N, C-alpha and C positions, 0 to 999 in steps of 0.2 A: 666490343663496340658498346658505346653508351646508349642507354635507352633515352627516348625523347624526354621523359619526365625528369631524368637525372640532369640532362643538359639544360633544361629550363631553370634549374636551380643555380647554375653557374654562368650561363651565357644569356645576355639580353637579346631576345628575339624581337624586341619592339612590342607592338600591340598584341601580337599573337601570344607572347608569353604572358601578358597580363590577362588575356582571355582564358588561357589555360589555367593560370593560377586561380582566377575567379571560379572557374568550373570545378577545380579541385576543391576549393574551399566550400563551395555549395554542396558538392557531393559529401564532403566530410561532415558538414553541418547536418545534412539530411540523415546521414548514418547515425550521428550522435542523437538527433531528435527521435529517430525511430527506436533507438535503443532505450532512451529515456521513457518513451511512450509505452514500450513493451514492459518495462519494469513497473510502471504505474498500473498497467492492466493486471499484471501478475500479483500486485499487492492486493487487489480485490479478492483473488483466489485465496490468498493467505488469510485475509480478514474473514472470509466465509468459513474457512476451516476452523479458525479460532472461535467464531460464533457457534459452530457445531459443538466444539469442545465445551464452551460455556453453557450451552443448552443442556448437555449431559450433567454438568456440575450443578446447574439449577435444579434438575430433577433430584439429584442426591441431596441437595440442601432442603428441598421440600420434604423428602422422606425423613430426613433427620429432624426437621422441625415438627412434623406430625408425631414422630416417636417421642420427642421431649414433651410435647403438650399432652400426649396420652398418659405418660408417666407422671406428669405434674399438672393436673387439670386446673389448678388454681393459680398457676404462675403467669406473670406478665413479661417474662424474660424474652428478650430478642435473641433468637438462636442464630439467625442469619440476617444481615442488614438489608431487608427488601426495599426500604425507603431509599436508601443510598443507591442501590442497584437501579431502581426506577428513575432516579434523578440522572444517573449516567446514561441510561437509555434515552431519556428525553433529550439530553445534550447531543447524543449521536444522531437522533432524528432531526434535530435542529441543523446540525452540520450537513446532513444529507438533503435538507430542504423539504422535509416532510411536514 
């Protein structure tokens, strides 16, 4: 026997079929929207993880910079690009509305 949803695809039931198809479309759109929203929320978790990794790398860069400046006290060399990193962080803050 055919299921009702299969019959709606092949037989015109009048207004009831249109209501069914609209309901099916709405449910499908809600499912797609909730999936999209969940992916967007999970993206924040990924960003937070990446920021934690970056924080560790910043600590290492600081240690490396201190080491270079202790070994070469008269140098003006840029070991790590702190100005550029600060500019990127400002851009991120701007995007987040801070």
